[in-house]
BADRENDREN-364775 format. One line per field, with one value per residue (C-alpha): residue number from 0; chain; x, y, z. Coordinates in steps of 0.2 Angstrom, whole numbers. Layout:
N
num NUM_...
chaine A_...
x X_...
y Y_...
z Z_...
END
This chain:
413
num 0_1_2_3_4_5_6_7_8_9_10_11_12_13_14_15_16_17_18_19_20_21_22_23_24_25_26_27_28_29_30_31_32_33_34_35_36_37_38_39_40_41_42_43_44_45_46_47_48_49_50_51_52_53_54_55_56_57_58_59_60_61_62_63_64_65_66_67_68_69_70_71_72_73_74_75_76_77_78_79_80_81_82_83_84_85_86_87_88_89_90_91_92_93_94_95_96_97_98_99_100_101_102_103_104_105_106_107_108_109_110_111_112_113_114_115_116_117_118_119_120_121_122_123_124_125_126_127_128_129_130_131_132_133_134_135_136_137_138_139_140_141_142_143_144_145_146_147_148_149_150_151_152_153_154_155_156_157_158_159_160_161_162_163_164_165_166_167_168_169_170_171_172_173_174_175_176_177_178_179_180_181_182_183_184_185_186_187_188_189_190_191_192_193_194_195_196_197_198_199_200_201_202_203_204_205_206_207_208_209_210_211_212_213_214_215_216_217_218_219_220_221_222_223_224_225_226_227_228_229_230_231_232_233_234_235_236_237_238_239_240_241_242_243_244_245_246_247_248_249_250_251_252_253_254_255_256_257_258_259_260_261_262_263_264_265_266_267_268_269_270_271_272_273_274_275_276_277_278_279_280_281_282_283_284_285_286_287_288_289_290_291_292_293_294_295_296_297_298_299_300_301_302_303_304_305_306_307_308_309_310_311_312_313_314_315_316_317_318_319_320_321_322_323_324_325_326_327_328_329_330_331_332_333_334_335_336_337_338_339_340_341_342_343_344_345_346_347_348_349_350_351_352_353_354_355_356_357_358_359_360_361_362_363_364_365_366_367_368_369_370_371_372_373_374_375_376_377_378_379_380_381_382_383_384_385_386_387_388_389_390_391_392_393_394_395_396_397_398_399_400_401_402_403_404_405_406_407_408_409_410_411_412
chaine A_A_A_A_A_A_A_A_A_A_A_A_A_A_A_A_A_A_A_A_A_A_A_A_A_A_A_A_A_A_A_A_A_A_A_A_A_A_A_A_A_A_A_A_A_A_A_A_A_A_A_A_A_A_A_A_A_A_A_A_A_A_A_A_A_A_A_A_A_A_A_A_A_A_A_A_A_A_A_A_A_A_A_A_A_A_A_A_A_A_A_A_A_A_A_A_A_A_A_A_A_A_A_A_A_A_A_A_A_A_A_A_A_A_A_A_A_A_A_A_A_A_A_A_A_A_A_A_A_A_A_A_A_A_A_A_A_A_A_A_A_A_A_A_A_A_A_A_A_A_A_A_A_A_A_A_A_A_A_A_A_A_A_A_A_A_A_A_A_A_A_A_A_A_A_A_A_A_A_A_A_A_A_A_A_A_A_A_A_A_A_A_A_A_A_A_A_A_A_A_A_A_A_A_A_A_A_A_A_A_A_A_A_A_A_A_A_A_A_A_A_A_A_A_A_A_A_A_A_A_A_A_A_A_A_A_A_A_A_A_A_A_A_A_A_A_A_A_A_A_A_A_A_A_A_A_A_A_A_A_A_A_A_A_A_A_A_A_A_A_A_A_A_A_A_A_A_A_A_A_A_A_A_A_A_A_A_A_A_A_A_A_A_A_A_A_A_A_A_A_A_A_A_A_A_A_A_A_A_A_A_A_A_A_A_A_A_A_A_A_A_A_A_A_A_A_A_A_A_A_A_A_A_A_A_A_A_A_A_A_A_A_A_A_A_A_A_A_A_A_A_A_A_A_A_A_A_A_A_A_A_A_A_A_A_A_A_A_A_A_A_A_A_A_A_A_A_A_A_A_A_A_A_A_A_A_A_A_A_A_A_A_A_A_A_A_A_A_A_A_A_A_A_A_A_A_A_A_A_A_A_A_A
x 435_421_421_411_418_412_415_426_441_454_470_486_496_515_521_539_545_559_575_582_579_594_592_590_589_572_574_571_586_586_581_565_559_547_552_535_521_504_495_477_467_453_438_428_411_395_377_370_375_373_367_381_396_410_422_426_415_404_387_391_402_406_425_426_436_448_450_454_467_475_476_486_497_499_504_519_523_523_534_549_538_540_558_558_548_539_520_511_494_482_466_452_442_430_417_412_426_413_408_424_424_436_445_447_454_466_473_476_484_495_501_506_515_525_532_532_540_526_533_519_503_496_479_470_454_439_426_409_391_379_369_384_389_379_385_391_401_408_413_422_432_440_451_458_470_455_455_445_429_424_405_396_381_379_363_353_337_327_323_341_346_331_337_355_349_359_357_354_340_341_338_352_364_360_362_379_387_381_385_403_405_398_410_424_428_429_440_425_423_407_403_390_384_376_368_355_339_326_339_335_348_338_339_358_361_352_363_379_372_370_389_392_378_384_402_409_427_429_418_421_408_406_395_384_391_385_399_400_393_384_366_363_368_357_342_344_346_330_321_319_328_329_344_358_359_377_370_362_378_389_377_378_396_397_385_397_411_401_393_408_418_404_404_423_429_444_442_459_456_442_431_438_434_440_439_453_466_458_464_464_482_481_473_483_499_492_490_508_515_520_522_508_505_488_482_467_457_459_470_483_501_513_532_538_543_529_510_502_485_479_466_448_441_439_441_456_465_463_467_483_489_483_485_498_508_508_502_490_493_496_510_514_532_530_541_547_535_520_525_526_509_502_510_502_485_485_493_482_467_474_475_494_494_506_524_534_550_547_545_561_571_564_562_570_568_561_546_543_543_531_519_520_518_502_495_494_477_469_476_469_452_455_453_471_481_500_507_526_530_514_499_482_464_452_434_429_444_439_424_436_450_453_452_465_477_476_481_496_502_520_523_533_550
y 369_369_362_364_376_382_400_399_410_399_405_394_390_386_368_365_353_341_351_336_345_352_370_370_384_392_386_368_359_349_333_340_347_334_325_324_337_339_349_357_362_374_373_389_384_378_374_384_392_383_395_391_392_405_397_406_400_407_400_408_398_413_412_393_391_405_399_382_388_400_385_375_390_392_374_378_395_388_373_378_382_365_364_347_338_322_324_311_318_328_336_343_355_369_374_359_349_336_349_345_332_318_326_342_332_323_340_346_330_329_347_341_326_337_349_340_323_311_293_286_295_289_298_308_315_323_332_328_333_318_324_324_305_296_280_288_301_288_277_291_295_277_284_298_297_300_286_294_304_316_317_332_322_333_324_309_319_329_343_346_347_359_370_371_374_359_355_336_327_312_299_306_305_286_283_292_282_265_270_275_258_249_258_252_267_260_273_285_299_309_325_326_342_342_356_359_366_352_339_329_318_302_308_313_295_288_298_291_274_275_278_261_252_259_253_271_270_288_303_321_329_348_358_370_387_404_412_431_437_421_418_409_424_435_423_421_440_443_429_419_404_396_401_388_382_380_368_357_356_352_338_331_332_321_309_309_303_290_282_283_273_260_259_256_273_281_300_304_323_334_333_317_299_283_264_252_266_274_292_306_306_324_332_322_329_347_343_336_352_345_357_360_370_378_381_391_407_408_393_393_387_383_380_379_397_407_405_413_414_418_432_426_433_422_436_444_427_422_440_441_425_424_443_450_433_437_428_438_433_439_432_430_426_415_419_403_406_408_392_384_390_383_366_367_371_357_344_345_342_325_308_309_325_339_332_342_333_338_356_356_348_359_375_375_369_385_384_366_372_386_375_362_375_381_364_360_368_358_342_346_349_332_341_336_321_317_301_303_319_319_331_324_331_321_319_333_343_341_353_367_362_379_388_376_378_397_396_385_397_403_422_430_435
z 114_126_144_159_172_189_194_209_211_219_228_230_245_246_245_240_227_230_225_215_198_189_183_164_152_147_129_123_116_99_107_113_96_89_73_65_61_55_42_45_30_34_22_26_18_25_18_32_48_65_78_91_79_80_68_52_38_24_17_0_-12_-22_-18_-17_-33_-28_-10_-17_-29_-16_-4_-17_-19_0_2_-9_-1_16_12_23_38_46_42_33_47_41_40_49_50_39_45_34_46_44_40_31_22_16_3_-6_-20_-20_-34_-24_-9_-20_-28_-10_-5_-21_-17_0_-7_-19_-6_11_16_19_23_33_35_51_50_37_45_35_46_38_40_40_26_14_18_5_-3_-19_-10_2_-13_-21_-5_-6_-19_-8_7_19_32_46_48_61_59_66_73_88_94_89_94_82_95_98_80_76_91_84_66_60_41_45_54_66_53_42_57_59_40_38_52_45_27_32_41_26_15_25_36_53_61_65_77_80_90_103_112_129_139_125_132_133_133_149_158_152_134_136_142_127_115_124_123_104_102_110_101_84_87_86_93_96_101_106_118_121_132_122_125_120_110_107_90_86_81_97_107_97_99_117_120_110_119_103_110_127_137_141_159_166_180_167_157_173_178_160_160_175_167_152_163_172_157_146_160_160_141_141_134_140_144_137_135_143_127_119_123_114_115_111_110_95_100_88_82_74_89_102_94_96_115_116_108_91_77_63_48_45_27_22_29_48_49_63_63_77_74_92_94_86_82_66_60_42_39_42_26_11_-2_7_9_-9_-17_-6_-13_-30_-35_-23_-20_-2_14_24_42_60_70_89_95_110_125_134_148_136_128_145_150_134_139_156_149_135_145_160_149_145_154_152_163_166_169_182_177_158_164_174_159_145_155_172_190_197_185_190_208_205_196_210_223_215_214_232_236_222_228_245_237_227_211_206_210_208_202_202_194_184_189_184_185_195_189_200_194_176_180_184_171_163_180_188_173_174_193_188_175_178_179_166_173
END
């Protein structure tokens, strides 16, 4: 997740929290464990590589059939991971999940139905590239559980798409959105990237205006970042691409906040905006600490006490499952404090904020005091505000979100 940051090292000063919190154990009780969970399926294939992307993917389809077969097997092998929790969201991510046929999507869904309780599926999202969403494909998807698209538009400007080496053009972006709406898919989200060299503030405002004009209820917006070991990093280092300007990105993030409010979109998470309460249910559950199972190469899972991630190699992933009948993954056991710090990081990014009372109840009052103590300087700077027991980022504070969260982290004991 990308967001704009400014590089200031900030220190905290003491400010005591009211001592009304009861001391609670550093382990959550049964009432705090969520009842519902989500499943994420990572489809690690793309037609071509975008220069900025550092997710696991392959432009070769050599292992596609093996990976698909292995994912079906993994769904069965992992059936006890979520301990019988009801599945309320499914998310096809990638890579480019829209490379899957409707039959392939249904096979994965049928396997989930076979091994997991799915009583009411609130959301089934398919990430899609605009060049994949033609009328024939959209018609075939009506026979699948997919009820929401996350479309990788990135920009409505041809110049930006060329810079990012996207597979689609601006005309295809317009067409894909309209075709999806015509096919009856009105629960849409698109991705937009700002901070791209050559993207003027006026052009960025035009991109944002298109979201409203086209009746798109949700969009995600990220600053273009130069990740390690990406084609963009190499191109900039060898002067084959214009460098990214952090000040441009910061200014365009501020434009995003201002214009989104005027257009009637709630900025409910640092990088996500919605109108009419059309929040992304699956991702919102991530930020709220719900459990999820990741299926496929490089996919991550979380069960409340540990986090695991599958090997980020298509051949090793498929061979491990199909030949050795073994999952190839790494795992990290989360200490209570590590779990708390994840809660601080994710909750602070949302409009629901970081709940000091929840920290006191689910961890202990000492932790809640430590977080509140650390927040005082940021409230003086008007980067944080407090409503009851809830800590919330101000618009200015959103520019420093990751730094503020890190300064609020509780120390291991």
